[in-house]
C-alpha positions in Angstrom: -28.1 227.9 30.4 -31.6 229.3 30.8 -32.1 232.3 33.0 -35.2 233.9 34.4 -34.9 237.5 33.4 -38.1 239.0 34.9 -41.1 238.1 37.1 -44.3 239.3 35.4 -46.8 238.1 38.0 -46.6 236.3 41.4 -49.9 235.0 42.7 -50.2 233.1 46.0 -52.6 230.2 45.4 -52.2 228.5 48.8 -50.1 229.3 51.9 -46.6 230.0 50.6 -47.4 228.5 47.2 -47.2 230.7 44.2 -48.0 230.6 40.5 -45.3 232.6 38.8 -45.4 234.1 35.3 -42.0 235.0 34.1 -39.7 235.6 31.1 -36.5 233.8 30.3 -33.4 234.7 28.4 -34.7 238.1 27.5 -37.5 236.6 25.3 -40.9 238.4 25.2 -42.7 235.1 25.6 -44.2 234.6 29.1 -44.0 231.2 30.9 -45.7 229.9 34.0 -44.9 227.5 36.8 -45.7 226.8 40.5 -43.3 227.0 43.4 -43.7 226.4 47.1 -41.7 227.7 50.0 -41.6 224.9 52.5 -41.5 227.1 55.6 -40.6 224.5 58.2 -37.9 223.0 55.9 -36.6 226.4 54.7 -36.4 225.3 51.1 -38.2 225.7 47.8 -40.1 222.9 46.1 -41.0 223.0 42.5 -42.2 220.6 39.9 -40.8 219.9 36.4 -43.8 221.5 34.5 -43.3 224.8 32.8 -46.1 226.1 30.6 -46.5 228.8 28.1 -48.6 231.6 29.4 -51.7 231.2 27.3 -52.2 234.9 26.5 -48.6 235.2 25.5 -48.8 232.1 23.4 -51.9 233.4 21.6 -50.2 236.7 20.9 -46.9 235.3 19.7 -48.3 232.1 18.2 -45.0 230.1 18.6 -42.6 229.5 21.5 -39.0 230.7 20.8 -37.7 227.5 22.5 -39.8 224.6 21.5 -41.4 226.2 18.4 -44.7 224.6 19.3 -48.1 225.7 20.3 -48.6 223.2 23.1 -49.4 224.1 26.7 -46.1 222.9 28.1 -42.7 224.1 26.8 -40.8 220.9 26.2 -37.4 222.7 26.2 -37.9 224.6 29.5 -39.5 221.5 31.1 -36.4 219.5 30.1 -34.2 222.2 31.8 -36.6 222.8 34.7 -34.0 222.6 37.4 -31.7 225.3 36.0 -34.8 227.5 35.2 -36.1 227.1 38.8 -32.7 227.7 40.3 -32.4 230.8 38.3 -35.8 231.9 39.5 -35.1 231.7 43.2 -31.8 233.6 42.6 -33.6 236.3 40.7 -33.6 239.6 42.7 -37.1 240.6 41.6 -38.4 237.2 42.7 -36.6 237.5 46.1 -37.9 241.0 46.7 -41.5 240.1 45.8 -41.4 237.0 48.1 -39.9 239.1 50.9 -42.8 241.5 50.6 -45.2 238.6 50.9 -43.2 236.8 53.7 -41.8 239.4 56.0 -40.3 236.6 58.1 -37.7 236.3 55.4 -36.8 240.0 55.5 -34.1 239.7 58.1 -32.5 236.4 57.2 -30.7 234.9 54.2 -33.0 234.1 51.4 -33.2 230.3 51.1 -31.6 229.0 47.9 -32.2 225.3 48.4 -34.4 223.8 45.8 -35.8 220.3 45.3 -37.8 219.2 42.3 -40.7 217.0 43.5 -43.3 215.3 41.3 -45.0 213.2 44.0 -48.4 214.6 44.9 -48.3 213.3 48.5 -45.1 215.2 49.2 -46.7 218.5 47.9 -49.8 217.9 50.0 -47.6 217.3 53.1 -45.7 220.5 52.5 -48.9 222.5 51.8 -50.4 221.2 55.1 -47.2 222.2 57.0 -47.4 225.6 55.4 -51.1 226.0 56.3 -50.3 225.3 60.0 -47.2 227.5 59.8 -49.2 230.4 58.5 -51.8 230.0 61.2 -49.1 230.1 63.8 -47.6 233.2 62.3 -51.0 235.0 62.4 -51.5 233.8 66.0 -48.1 235.2 67.1 -48.8 238.6 65.4 
């Protein structure tokens, strides 16, 4: 089983949508993926694409999982659901998200995850998040 061991960087790209750079299974290699908190649905949405962080790949030259120099890590992509489930259960990830989303501070951290590859579903959730974020700003 693959486990996210540390969160290197968390960058909000769109409302409640982050690009996450992380390590897995205590390896030094950094990986990247995107994850979205669907605020109205109180769940996480991820895709099945996990890439090698390019600067990490250049410095290490080969991935410890797939032993390739390609952009995507074929092994972690194959095990994307367990990797992403591990990510949302990671305490560092939860703390960083709570710092970004104070509304999650006083309630149970959502652990529901769906893997979604359809672009229209992602766009729908991103639109919902945009309107949710506007409402949050209005109420504050």
